[in-house]
N, C-alpha and C positions, 0 to 999 in steps of 0.2 A: 341801647335797647335793640333786641334781636327778635325778629318775627319770622318763623319758618313753619310751613306745613308742607306735606308732600302728598301727591296724588299719583295717578297712573298715566299721566300724560307724557309725551316725549320730552317736554321741558323738564319735568321733575326727574325723569330718569337720567337726563344729561347734566344735571346740576354739578356733579363732580368734575365733568369736563369743562364746564363754563368757569368754574372757580379756580381750576388748577393753576393757570398761568400766573396770577398775581397773589397766590398764597405764599410766595417766597419773596425774600428781599432782593431787589436788584443790586447791581454792583458796578464798580468802576475798573479802569484799566490796571489799577494797582492790586488787582486780584483779591477782592473781598467777597468772592462768591459770584457765580454767574449762572444760576439756575434759571433766571428769567431771560428769555430771548430778547435781544436788543440791548442788554445791559453792558455789553462790550462792543468795541468797534476797532478804530484805527490802531490802537495800541494793545490789542487783545493778547498777543503772544510776546510782547516785549519784556525785557528785563531792566528794571530801573536801577539807577546808581545806588550805592549804599546810603542809608539814612533812615529816618523815621518819617513816615507819611501819614497824614490824617485825611480821611476822605468823607465828604458829605455829599450824598447824591439824592436827587429827587426824581422820581419816575411816575409818569401819569399814563395809564393804560385805558383804552376804551374799545368796545366791540359791540356789533349789532347783528352779526351773522354767525350761524353754526352750520358745520358740514358733517356729514356722516362718514363712515369708514371708506366709502367709495369716492368721496369728494363731492357728493351731491348736497345741495343746499337744503336744509331742513326748514320748512315753512313755519317759523314762529317769529314773533316780534320780540326781540331781545334788546335790553339796555343794560350793559355791563360796564361799570366805571370803577376804577380803582386807582389809588396812589400809594406810594411807599417812599419812606425817607430813611434809608439806613445810614448809620454813622459807623465808621470803622477805622482801622489803622493797619499799617504794614511796617514791619521792621526788616530791613535788608542789610545783610552783613557780607562784606567782601572777604572771602577766606583764602583766595589765591588770585594771581593776576587776572584770570578770566572766569573765576568761579564765585558764585553768589549763593547764599542761603537766605530764604525769606520765611517770615512768619506773619500771619494776618488773621484778623477776626472782625466781625461786624454784627450789628443788631439793628433791626428796623422797627419803625412805627408805621403801621399800615391801616388802610381803610378800603373797604370794598362794598359796592352796592350792586345788587343784581335784581332786575325786574323783567317780567315778561308779560305777554297778554293773557297768561294763564293765572288766575287768582291764587292757585295753590303754590306758587313759587315767589317768595319775597325774602331777600337776604340783605341785611344791613349789619356790618361788623366794623369795629374799630379797636385797635389795640396793638400790643407788642407782638411781632412776628417771630419766626424761627431764626435762631442765630446761626452764623456760619463761622467755622474755625478752620484755618489751614495751618496745621502745625509744621508742615514741611513743604517747601518748594525749592527746587534747585534750578539755578540759572547759569547760563554761559553767555559771555559777550565776546564777540570778535569784531574786527574792523567793519564787516559788512553784514553781520547777522547776529541774532539772539536766538537762544534755544532754552525753553523752560519745560519743566515737568514737576508735578506735585500731587499731593493728596490732601483732601479736605473733607469735612463732614458738616451736615446740617442737623441741628438738634431740635426736637419738637418742643420748643419753648413758647410758641405762639398759641393763641386761643384756637382750640379745635374741639368741635362737638361731633361725636360719631353719628353718621348718617346725615349730618347737616352742614359740615364743613366749618369754615371760619377763616381768619387771616393766617392761620398756621396749617400745615399739612398733616400733623399728628403722626409723623413717622421720622425715623432716622434715615438719612441718605448719605452714602459714601460716594465721594466724587474723585475720580482719577483723571488728571488732565495732562496734555502734552501739546506743545505748540512752539511757535517761533515768529520771528520778524526778519525780513530781508530788505536791505537797502541797495538799490540798483546803481547808485553812483557814489563816488568817493565823498562827496559833500553830504551824503545821506539826506537828500531832498525827496527822492522818489522812494516810497516805501509800501510794503505789503505785509500784513500780519494776520495770523489765525491761531486760534486755540481750540482744540478738540477735547471733549470730555466724555467720560462714561459715568452715568449716575446709577448707582446700585441702591435701589430702594428697599426698605424693610417693611414689615407689616405695620399697618396703621394701628394706633392705640385704641383699645376698646371696641374693635370691630374686626371681623374676619375679611379684610381686604388687603391685598398686597399690590401696590402699583408696579407696573412693568418697568424694567430698566430702559433707559434711553441713551442714545448717542447724539451728541450735538456739536456744532461748531459755531464759533463767532469770530468775526474778524473784519478786515477792510483794507482798502488800498487808497493812498493819498499822496499829496504833494506838499512839501514843507516850504514856506516862504519866510525867509529871514530878513528883516529890515536892517538897514545900516545903523539906525538908532537903537540903543539898548532900552530906551524908554518904551518903544512900541513893542507889542507882543509878537512872538513867533507864531505863525499861523500854519496849522496842518489841516488841509481841506481835502475831503475825499468822500468815498462811499463805503458805508458799513453794510454787512450782510450777516445772515445767520441761517442755520438749518437744524432741524431736529427730526429724529426718527425713533419711534418706540420699537425696541427689538424684541420685547416680550409683552404679550397682552396682560392686562390686569386680571387678577384671579382672586377667588375667595367666595365663601358661601353667601356673603352679604352683598356681593357685586350686583348692581341693577342689571336686569336681563338685556337692556338696550346696549350695554357696554361689553357684552361677551365677544371676544375675538377682536375688539377694536384696537387699532395701533395708530397712535398719533403721528402725523407728518406735518411739518411746518417749514416753509421757506419764506424769507423776507429780506428786504433791503431798504436803504434810504440814505440821505445825506448826513454828513457829520462835519463839524468844525471844532478844532481844538485850538485854544489860545494859551500859550505859555507866557505868563506875566512875570517878568523878572523882579520888579519891586516887591511883590508879595510872595515870591518864590512859590508860585502856584500854577496849576493847570486847570483851565476851565474848558469842559467838554460839553457840547450840545449835539444831541443825536435824535433824529426822527426816523423811525422805520415803520413800514407797513407789511403785513402778510401778503404774499402773492400766490401761494399754493398751500392749501390746508386740507387735512383729512382728520376726521374723528375729533375735532375740537372747534373752538370759536375762532373767527377771523377778525383781527383788529389792528390797532396801531399803538405805538408807544413813543413817548417823548421823554428823553433823559437829559437832565442837567446835573453835571457833577463837578465838584470843586475838590482838587487835591492840593494840599499844602505840605511843603517840606518843613516839618517841625524841627528837624535836626539833621545835619550832614555828618 
């Protein structure tokens, strides 16, 4: 059941901004998409070994503040809650001693709830979101570093209603990414990783609005602890961070007046712990991040719990 009406308040004009963050499926370090900030962390730019990986990730997002284009707080009562659970896979092929090719895809089930103190804005949606496909990613592995680069796209398969939004964005997005990971010692216990991407957005379906392109990075730095017993998990403990900047403003004849010239900015960070569990050939990642600097969007926090299983080496 979906109930939506629109008026002329600040809240209604900013509804596309409020909904934008969780309209896409979050993802994991095995590269099943990373349009949602906070979906990557300590392994963002790493290249996995050859094999078939299955990823199940749960992400919960909440926000109660909105900021304008200058970073000033907009005085409205906001309650935005959303969760998403994408399931995906990645196939990694070793084609040369240090060269890898990767293919991945993912699709989410998502739910979003938006309420304010304005009676003209009420959004409740649940359903299948936009799918992500990365037909090509190239990776290189050396003794102390990884380097990755790839192309992927988001298809508008999720529920989207023009002028009202939904769990999908209603647009095609092309994503170009480049990143890497570096290990400071020979034992590879101290590590830092980052992945930068450029999202090229197309026009929304059924309405004259084109979201502006964005540049973002996600990554983190951590310390790996390897126990002597193989039964105990290997622990990677550190800090994850992300950043986003909209390089072109949204445009189109149907764009709300309050969004003219707005360019989103977002910086955030938080703790992360990754557990490599040998008996199940899996990696469990838990990450919690909060926004620390925001413009032209909502400010909130995200909790990510992801499980990656090696289905086949």
